[in-house]
C-alpha positions in Angstrom: 11.1 -21.1 -20.8 10.4 -23.9 -18.4 13.0 -24.2 -15.6 13.8 -20.5 -15.3 13.8 -18.9 -11.9 11.0 -16.3 -11.6 12.0 -12.8 -10.7 11.8 -11.9 -7.0 11.0 -8.6 -5.2 11.2 -7.6 -1.6 8.0 -7.3 0.5 7.5 -3.6 1.1 6.6 -4.3 4.8 9.1 -7.0 6.0 11.6 -7.0 3.1 11.2 -10.8 2.6 11.9 -12.1 -0.9 8.7 -12.7 -2.8 8.6 -14.6 -6.1 6.8 -12.6 -8.8 4.4 -15.4 -9.9 0.7 -15.9 -10.2 0.9 -18.2 -7.2 2.1 -15.3 -5.0 -1.4 -14.2 -4.1 -0.4 -11.2 -2.0 2.3 -9.8 -4.2 4.1 -7.5 -3.9 3.6 -8.5 -0.2 4.7 -11.8 1.2 1.5 -12.4 3.2 -2.0 -11.1 4.0 -0.6 -9.8 7.3 2.0 -7.6 5.6 -0.6 -6.4 3.2 -2.9 -5.3 6.1 0.0 -3.6 7.9 0.6 -1.5 4.8 -3.1 -0.7 4.4 -3.2 0.4 8.0 -0.3 2.7 7.5 -2.1 4.4 4.6 -5.4 4.6 6.6 -3.8 6.3 9.6 -1.9 8.6 7.2 1.5 7.3 8.3 2.1 7.1 4.6 0.9 9.6 2.1 1.6 11.0 -1.4 3.2 14.4 -1.0 1.3 17.3 -2.5 -0.6 20.5 -1.6 -3.6 20.2 0.7 -6.7 20.1 -1.5 -9.2 20.9 1.2 -10.8 24.4 1.0 -9.7 26.9 3.6 -13.3 28.2 4.3 -15.2 25.8 6.5 -18.5 27.0 4.9 -17.3 25.5 1.6 -16.3 22.2 3.2 -18.7 19.4 2.2 -17.8 17.2 5.3 -20.7 17.0 7.8 -20.1 18.7 11.1 -20.5 16.4 14.1 
């Protein structure tokens, strides 16, 4: 299959075309920068997976330390 064009996808952050090959180290992102921007969005909860809140209502049950 030599000579075929590899499939491409769009970077989730900047929408640049990214070839889906082993050489594309940051796939599905185009660069380390776009990868870190996406990670930051998850860390600050700009992005999340929808669902019910799983934290207990009673603070006495909460395992998180109180500061």
